[in-house]
C-alpha angles and dihedrals in degrees: 000000000000120000094229111159118246114245118226117234114270118252094021107092123158094265093056091050092053091050091050092050092048092050089049090052091047091051090048092050090048092049088052092050092048091047091050090049090050092051091048091052091049093049090048094052092048092052092050091050089051092051091051090050092053091049090049088049091052092051092048091052090052089052089047093055093047092049090046090061089055089051093246129134123238119231122236106291107180126049115253096019128114119251112267118236117208110234109143092049092055094062095062089049091054089046090052092052091050090048090049092050092048091049091049090053090049090050092052090049091050093048093050108042120182113266111251114253112234130189113264093204141352097237092128092058127086126203109285095025116129111238121227099247093197088073099036116113101227092174093062107026093149090084090068096059101087135174120213129192116234114226132180110273099018123120095263094047092051090051095052106031110110090010124059088357124049129168107272144156097242110048117040118202090239089064092065133078131195114225128197119196144152124249138174114255125213090275090059090249122131114247136167125267138185136197140167119221139160115282085231091071101023097107091049091048091052089048091052099048092040088056092046090050095050086054093048094242110178123233119180097219141330117208134145109265088239088081086072101039113158099175100274130056097237098053088041089057089052094050090053090051090051091063093043094249122170110219144153125187118060120145100230143114123269117269110276092004142090093222124098114265121235083248088067088061093044091245099114132071129197112204128195091340096187093063090036108045133180105254126185120206098179092114092048094253127075117267125184137169107218122072091203087071097057094109094048104056090094105065100198099067094101093231119159121269092018108142114223132149087277094054121107092232092058091047096050098040092050091045088061091050101265124138123226124231089215089075095058118113120228093020129036115210096184093176094052132100125168144171124206 
């Protein structure tokens, strides 16, 4: 074989090859840079889309909460997710309805309060008993002022026979009536009272005491004098006065006289006798029998329960035709009102 030397291809010297390789490397590097840039842009866009989806989701949740308050259901809001059923929002709505219903019932109860229950009568009370003012019908007190006939053998008859009432030729039992009534005591509390008067003046007596009651006029106590019976009518009257008891009928003679008193006919009433004593001026100076009246001989002291021409008791009694013992001359019976 000949040793002929191999010829290099024409146009491809070493310098050309180097240039071609450098260009190829440059193109490869540029391709890598472009590919990296493209991947960066793609990733950036994806991140942006994810952020927008999160924002959209937040807005949808706010709308969901708003719609939940109105008891509505929200439609499916993200692809590929199951529809959301409102459950927690329904519970407050039901609670609100129950609360509204309870409130309505309370309002109905407030608008239609139970009518107060008042006493129809005072039959269960005895004289001196304090009356439960919560059940007292102050708008219609007249129903508590009641007249009762006195008949032989009944409770009142058994209390008075042989005491304040005795068989006589002047005052038949049938002419008298027993009255039960409320009155204010000195503590401003309503308590039960009782009195016996002539039927001739019974309506006027009720009119007087009902008017006094409506004006809260205070009477210390009001019992039959028989509660203080001593054995005779005169000392019994004195015993009743000693405890400041208001009374009427007592079959006895007038003080210092042999004639029957108007009390014997049931046509005279002594009211709050301690503050309104019987005073004699026959000797020129006042004389009285009851020491509990010492502070009430002078009538211009302004003390409570003192009867003067300005006192309500005087005005009401005289309006009904009664005369006042405080207007007598030689004696003054300030507690006494009578009607002939």
